[in-house]
N, C-alpha and C positions, 0 to 999 in steps of 0.2 A: 917851089918848082912846079912846072906844068909840063905834061907830056901827053902825046896821043898814043894810046896802046899799040896801034899798028906800027908806030915809028920807034918804039922802045923807050926805056926809062933811064938807061945808063947806070943803074945801080947794080950791086952784086946779086941782089935777090929781088924778085918781083914784088913790088909793094902792094899790088892789088890783093895778093893772097892774105894780107894782114889788115886791110882797111875795114872790112866788115867783120867785127869781132867784139865779144866772143860769139862763136857760133855753136849752137847745140849739136851734139853728135847723135845721129840716128843710126843705131846698130841694126842693120837690116838682115833679117833671116828669111830665106826662101827655100822652097822645095821644087825640084824639077825632075825631068826624066833621068838626069845624071846624078841625082842625089841632093843632099842638103848643102846650103851655102850660108855663110855669115860674113858680113863686111861692114865697116864703119863708114858713114858718109857725113861730112860736115856741112854740105849744102842740104840742110834739113830744117823743117819747121812745121808747126801746126798752122792751118790756114782757115779753119772755120769751126764754130762751136756746135751748130745744130744743122744736120748731123755732124758729129765730130769728124774732121778731115785733116790729113797730113800730106806732106809732100817731101820728096827728096830728089836730088838731081845727081845723075851719074855722068862723069866726064871720062873720056879716054876709051881705049879699046884693048881687048886681049886677043892675041893671035888665034886662040882656039874658040873664039866666039865671033859671030858675024856682026861686026860694026858696033859692038858694045862690050859690056862686062857680064859676069855671071849673074849678078842680081837682076838686071833688066831682062836678060835672056830668059831666066826662070819665071819671072813675073809675067812675061808674054805667054809662056806655056801654061801657067797655073791660074793666073788672074788674082793671085793672093800674095801677101807678104806680111811680115811682122816687124814692127819697130820696137826694138828693145832699148831701154834707157839704162845705159851703163853709168857707173859711178866711180869715184876716185879709187875705191878698193879693187876695181877691176881694170885699172888703166893698162896694166901689162897685157892682159888678155885681149882688150880692145885693140891695142897696137899689134899684137901677134896675129889677130884675125885680118889685118890689112895686107898680109903677105900675098904676093901674086902666085897663087897655086894653080895647078892645072885644073881645068873644068872637071867636075866630078869628085875632086878631093875635098873632103869636108874640113872647114876651118874649126868646127866644133871639136873634131878629133885632133887635128894638128896642134891646136892651141890649148887643148885640155879643158874645154868649156863644156859644162854639163848642159844638156838640152832637155826640154820637156815638150810635150805636144800642146799645140793650141787647142782651144775648145770649139771655136766657131768656124775655123778653116783648117785645111789639111796642110800644116806648116809647123816647123819646129820653132821654139823660142828659147831664149837664154833663161835657164831655170832660176839663176840667182840675180837676174836683172832687177833693178829697183822697181821697174814697171815694164810692161810689154803691151803694145797695142796691136791687136789682130786686125788686118786690113784687107778689104777687097779693092783691087785696083779699079779706078773709074776712067783714068786717061793716062796715056803715055804721050807726052808732047815733045816732038823734036824741037830742039833749040838751035839757035845760030851756031854754026860749026858742025863738022861732020859727025862727031861722036858724043854730042851732048844731048841728054834726054832728061825731062822732068817727069817723075812718076807721081801721080795723085791717087789717093785712096781714101775710102770711107772706113772709119773704125767700127768694127763689128763686135769687139770684145776687149776688155781691159783687165790685166792682171796687175796687182800692186803688192809688193812685198810687205808683209805685216809690220816689220820693224820700220818701214818707211811711211807709216801713217802715224803722225805725231799730233796729238790733240785735235784729231779730226781732219788734219790736212796732210796732203802728200808732201813729205819732207825727206829727201834721201841723205840728209847729213849723217844719220847713223851708219850709212854705208860709204861714207867718204865724200859726200856732196856731189852735186852735178859736175860733170866733166865737160869742158868746152874747148874748142879749137880757136887759137888766137892767130894762126898763120905761121909760116916758116916751120920750125920744129917745136913751136911753143904751144903749150896747153895750160889750162888752169882748172882748178876745182873751186866751186862756189860753196862756201861754208858760212859766209856772213851775210845776213839779210837786213833790210830795213823796210818799213812800211810808209806809204804816202797815200793820203786820201785825194781823190780827184776833186777839182774845184766844183762847186755847186753851180 
């Protein structure tokens, strides 16, 4: 089939949501004037090695935030955020933190997620996350569409859970493996790996 997005696809569910998959989940924690916030974003990735940099994109809007959601609003205030790497053993807490709560109500508290303080920025992080990357925002880029924003940040500090360092490598399989979004209501955990060498 072929369709133009603006004309519709005729399927019961939007196929675009599942075309780019699996997508890693950036579990973004922020701190702002109204308190601490935590939310999962599947438009997330690393974008550079030196200095290490990451991005996530926020789509949609909340009625109690001006033109965006809690995470972007608080990053505009503070200039900082933390990317927590959730794992299969935390899938229920990741999902619970996606609830649409009023601004100022903490997902850490509502979902029963233990927080810890970051070291290089004034921001909470998920204490049990397999890893957490403390970030200083470098740009917030408006994207096409009224409520779409890409947030870019430089990583200023990294936490790694001790049991997720296996033979000198980051490996979250002891915590249930990487968790990824596939689209629709589908998710996956990555627990099986294989290696390949690049051609010379």
